[in-house]
N, C-alpha and C positions, 0 to 999 in steps of 0.2 A: 643215753638219749630216752626221752620219754615220750615226748609228744611233738607234733607239728603244729605250729600257731601261727596265725596271720599276725604281722606286725602291729601292735596298737601303741599308743603313746608310752603307757607303762610298761610294755614289754621292750625293752631296749637290748639290742644284741650287743653282747660284750665280748663275743670271740668269732673268729672267722677261722675255719679250718679248711685247708686246701689238701686234696688228697691227690696222691701221683701213684701210677700204677708201675710195679715192677715184678717180673716173673723169674724164678729160679726153678732149676729142675735138678732131678736125680734120675739117672738113667738105672733102673732097678736091676736090668738084666746083666749090665756092665758090672754092678756092684754085687751081683749074685744074690740078691734078695728075693725070695719066694713070699710073696705077700700072703700065701696061706699059713705061714710060721709066725706072722706076726701076731703078739699078744695086744700090744699096744703102742703107739707111736706119738710123737709131738715135734714141732718143728719151732726153734727159737733162736733168734738171732741168725738165722739162715742155715742153721745146722739141725738135720734130721736126725732124731733120737728115737731109737727102736728098742723095745723090749720084746725079746723072741719068746714062743712058747716055751722053749727048753730052758729060759731063765736068763739065757745071755742078753747083754745090753751092750749096744754098739751106736757109735754116732758116726755120721757121715756129712762132709762137706758137699755143698753142690757141685756137680760136674758142669753145669752151664748156669750161668747167672749174670746178675748185674753187680757192679761195683760201686755204684752211684754216679758213675761219669756216663753209663747207658741209659741212665732215667732221663726221660724228656722233660725237663724242668722248666720249659718253655710255657707249656699250657698245663695246669690241672685236670685231671679227669672229672673232679667234683669239687665244688665249693659250698660249703654250708655254714650259716650263722646260728649261732647258739646265744641263749640268755643266760643269765648267771645260774640258772637251775638246770642247765643242760637240755632245755627244751629246744628244738630245732625252730629257728624264727624265719619266716618268708617275708621278704622285703618287697615292697612295691616300688620298684624303680623303673 
């Protein structure tokens, strides 16, 4: 996403993206994770991946989270229109 532009005749919105919010958690105390020992981490597909300073690598499933049924699909938290160049387009509605 590069720019926010006002809708002009030539700037046709070609995509509408609706965002929904969902949270997942990891109880680091329960998992025995000392954050001072973390070298790096990333989260992908709801799984916490940690490389520790001692070289160990471990993955952790979320202890509390959403399975899709818990997401409020009724109302999106954000809706954004984009043009073919992925510029955000503001519509005058």
